N, C-alpha and C positions, 0 to 999 in steps of 0.2 A: 504494498500499499504508499502511497506517494501523500507527503503532507507537503502542500505547497505555501508558502509566504509570499503575500503581494503588500506592498508598501507604497504610500503616496504622498505628498505632501497635500495636506487640507486645505482649503480655498480658505484665505485669509478672512478673519471676522464672520466666518461660517459657525454658525452656535449647533450644539450637538442636535436639538430639534430639526435644524435645516440638513444637516447630515443623514438623519434617520429619514426623513421624508426624501430625500434623494434615494436613499437605500431601497425605499419601498418600490421606487420605480422599476427597480432590476429582480423583485423577486420572483416573477412569473418565468422570467428568461432564464433563471438559474434552477428553478424549480424544473424545468421543460428538460433540461439535461440531463440526460439517464445516466451518464457515466458520473458525473457528481453525486459523492456520496454524503457530503457536509461540507457547509460554510458558516463560518463565523464572519461576520461583520466587526470590525475594528475601528477604535479612535484612541488615541493616545490621550492621555489624563489631561495635557495641556490642549489637546484639540488641534496640534498643529500638525500631527501624521494619523491617516487614515491608512486601511488597508482589511485585507481579509486572510483567513487561512481555511484553505480548500484541502478536504481529503480526496483521493481521484485513486482509481486501480493503476494509474500509469503515469509518467511521465509525458507521453504521447498523448493521453487525454486532457493534460492539463493545458500543453502547449496547443492542443487543437482549440480550447474552449479561449485561451489568452492571444489571439492570434492578433494579427497587425491592427484588424480593424477595432478589437477591443481595445488596443492599445490608445490608438487616435482617440476613442471616445472617453479614456480616462486621462489622456492629456487635456481634450475640449474641458472635459467636467471640471478636473480638476487645477488644468494649470502645470501640471508637472510630468516627468516622466514615471512609469511604475518601475519600481525593481523587484525582481522576482527570484525566490531561493526555492532549491526542492530539497526535501529529507525523506529518508527513508523511514518511513511508519512501523517498526516491528513488534509495538509492544502498546495498548490501550487500558488503561486504567480507568475504569467509570464507576465511581463511588453511587453515583445518583442512582444508575440502575443495577450496581453489585455487580458487575460486570470486569471481567479481565479478558484480553482477546488478543492473541499472537496471532502476526501476521507474519508468513512464511516468503520468502525472496519472490515466490513467484506470485503471490499475492492471496493464496488460499488463506482464511481465518481458521482458528483454533481456538474454541473458547476454553479459557483455564479455569480450574475452582478457583474463587476468592482466596487468597491466604490469608 
């Protein structure tokens, strides 16, 4: 499993409520992407940096979603170039649901008994 971290400068003087309203406009788009497992919308505590954490089955799926058209839309909306980093998500502890999941290199999931 791949965790993708996307960051960009937040538009100057934009409030949290305005950032939230902007994010609401892309909910349908991300819900319609069958490759996307999960997306977290982020805003730094000082409001200067926005971003997202995405969970994908592969880097290719992430790159397909975050193509040049998407990059240009981010630049137009925020005035800044996004930065993207990829991580191998190999273990997930989900205390909220009482679950621990291990991800093999090929993306297969294995539920572990909580310790």
